[in-house]
C-alpha positions as CSV (number, residue, x, y, z in Angstrom):
1,M,30.7,-2.5,-13.4
2,Q,30.2,1.1,-14.3
3,T,28.2,3.5,-12.0
4,V,24.6,3.9,-13.1
5,V,22.7,7.1,-12.4
6,M,19.0,7.5,-13.3
7,Y,17.0,10.7,-13.0
8,C,13.5,9.5,-12.3
9,T,10.1,10.1,-10.6
10,A,8.0,7.8,-8.3
11,V,5.2,7.0,-10.8
12,C,7.0,6.8,-14.1
13,P,6.4,3.4,-15.8
14,Y,9.4,4.0,-18.2
15,C,11.6,4.5,-15.1
16,V,10.4,1.1,-13.7
17,R,11.0,-0.5,-17.1
18,A,14.5,0.9,-17.4
19,E,15.4,-0.2,-13.9
20,M,14.1,-3.7,-14.6
21,L,16.2,-4.0,-17.7
22,L,19.3,-2.8,-15.9
23,R,18.7,-5.3,-13.1
24,Q,18.2,-8.1,-15.6
25,R,21.7,-7.2,-17.0
26,G,23.3,-7.5,-13.6
27,V,23.2,-3.9,-12.3
28,T,22.8,-4.1,-8.5
29,D,23.2,-0.5,-7.6
30,I,21.4,2.4,-9.3
31,E,21.8,5.9,-8.0
32,K,18.3,7.3,-8.4
33,I,17.8,11.0,-8.5
34,R,14.2,11.8,-7.8
35,I,13.3,15.0,-9.7
36,D,9.8,14.9,-8.4
37,L,11.0,15.6,-4.9
38,D,13.4,18.4,-5.7
39,A,12.8,21.0,-8.5
40,G,16.5,21.8,-8.4
41,Q,17.3,18.3,-9.4
42,R,14.9,18.7,-12.4
43,E,16.8,21.8,-13.5
44,A,20.1,20.1,-13.0
45,M,18.9,17.1,-15.2
46,M,17.7,19.4,-17.9
47,A,21.0,21.4,-17.9
48,R,23.0,18.1,-17.9
49,T,21.1,16.2,-20.5
50,G,19.2,18.9,-22.6
51,R,16.0,16.8,-22.0
52,R,12.9,17.2,-19.9
53,T,11.6,13.7,-19.7
54,V,12.4,10.8,-17.4
55,P,14.2,8.6,-17.1
56,Q,17.5,10.0,-18.1
57,I,20.2,7.4,-17.6
58,Y,24.0,7.7,-17.3
59,I,26.3,4.7,-17.4
60,G,29.6,5.9,-16.2
61,D,30.1,9.2,-18.0
62,T,28.0,8.2,-21.0
63,H,24.5,9.6,-21.3
64,V,22.4,6.7,-22.6
65,G,19.2,8.7,-22.8
66,G,15.7,7.5,-21.8
67,C,14.1,4.1,-21.6
68,D,13.7,3.6,-25.4
69,D,17.4,4.5,-25.8
70,L,18.4,2.0,-23.2
71,V,16.3,-0.7,-24.8
72,A,17.7,0.1,-28.3
73,L,21.3,0.0,-26.9
74,D,20.5,-3.4,-25.3
75,R,19.0,-4.8,-28.5
76,A,22.0,-3.6,-30.5
77,G,24.3,-5.5,-28.2
78,G,26.0,-2.5,-26.6
79,L,24.5,-2.3,-23.1
80,Q,26.6,-5.1,-21.5
81,S,29.9,-3.7,-22.9
82,L,29.0,-0.2,-21.7
83,L,28.2,-1.6,-18.3
84,Q,31.6,-3.3,-18.3
85,G,33.4,0.0,-19.1
86,A,33.6,0.2,-22.9
87,T,32.5,3.5,-24.5
88,A,29.3,3.8,-26.4
């Protein structure tokens, strides 16, 4: 299973929804980077993704995007293969 990294905040409902979907798909370990606790992490996220909103999700080296992007990937049938190591 690929490494999953999620930039998030404590009170973001989209972050919670994204985590729930990943857990439903068998992800047991999500590296959460809390940007609400460290302004430097917010800057790093924006530099890395070009986006300001959370969550921002990486599966392996692939930037999936936010919660809506993750849900769309799942509905299109690509989430499981990406989690298993295929490229998006």
